[in-house]
C-alpha positions in Angstrom: -30.7 -21.7 17.2 -31.1 -22.8 13.6 -31.3 -19.1 12.5 -27.8 -18.6 13.9 -28.9 -16.6 17.0 -28.6 -17.3 20.7 -31.8 -16.3 22.4 -31.9 -16.0 26.2 -35.2 -15.7 27.9 -34.8 -13.9 31.3 -37.0 -14.8 34.2 -38.2 -11.2 34.3 -39.8 -11.6 30.9 -37.1 -9.9 28.8 -35.4 -11.7 25.9 -32.0 -11.1 24.6 -30.9 -12.2 21.1 -27.3 -12.2 19.9 -25.7 -13.6 16.7 -23.9 -17.0 17.1 -21.0 -15.5 15.3 -20.2 -13.7 18.6 -19.5 -17.2 20.1 -17.9 -19.3 17.3 -17.9 -22.5 19.4 -21.7 -22.3 19.4 -21.8 -21.5 15.7 -19.8 -24.7 14.9 -21.6 -26.9 17.5 -23.9 -29.8 16.6 -27.6 -29.7 17.7 -26.8 -32.2 20.4 -24.0 -30.1 21.8 -26.1 -27.0 21.8 -28.8 -28.7 23.8 -26.3 -29.8 26.5 -26.1 -26.6 28.6 -26.6 -25.6 32.2 -26.9 -22.5 34.3 -24.2 -21.9 36.8 -23.5 -19.4 39.6 -27.2 -18.6 40.5 -28.0 -17.7 36.9 -24.9 -15.6 36.1 -23.3 -18.0 33.6 -24.4 -20.4 30.9 -22.1 -23.4 30.3 -22.1 -25.7 27.3 -20.2 -28.6 28.8 -19.3 -30.4 25.5 -18.0 -27.2 24.0 -16.0 -25.9 27.0 -18.0 -22.6 26.5 -19.0 -20.3 29.3 -21.0 -17.1 28.7 -21.7 -14.6 31.4 -25.1 -13.0 31.4 -23.6 -9.6 32.3 -21.4 -9.8 29.2 -24.4 -10.6 27.0 -26.3 -7.7 28.5 -23.3 -5.4 27.9 -23.1 -6.5 24.2 -19.7 -8.3 24.6 -18.8 -11.1 22.3 -16.4 -13.9 22.9 -12.9 -12.9 24.1 -11.4 -16.1 22.8 -8.3 -15.6 20.6 -8.4 -16.8 17.0 -5.5 -19.1 17.8 -7.4 -20.8 20.7 -10.5 -21.1 18.5 -8.5 -22.6 15.6 -7.0 -25.2 18.0 -10.4 -26.1 19.2 -11.9 -26.3 15.7 -9.1 -28.3 14.0 -10.2 -31.8 15.2 -13.8 -31.0 14.3 -13.2 -30.2 10.7 -10.5 -32.9 10.0 
């Protein structure tokens, strides 16, 4: 993810690449936080536990970015940049 993209490799051989700017919590995450992820719901959701980030595969396929409000993101980010 160093090139600021999230790349998902599907089990059917397809790959999906989206900019991390779509998911600001991932963009501001450390390498260690980015590596701490898991698949939930029989493969329907990716969760980054340390970031409290959950991304649905259907949303990714539909081209939807994070629905988090700017206020919520600012509250999450504040302790990280202090």
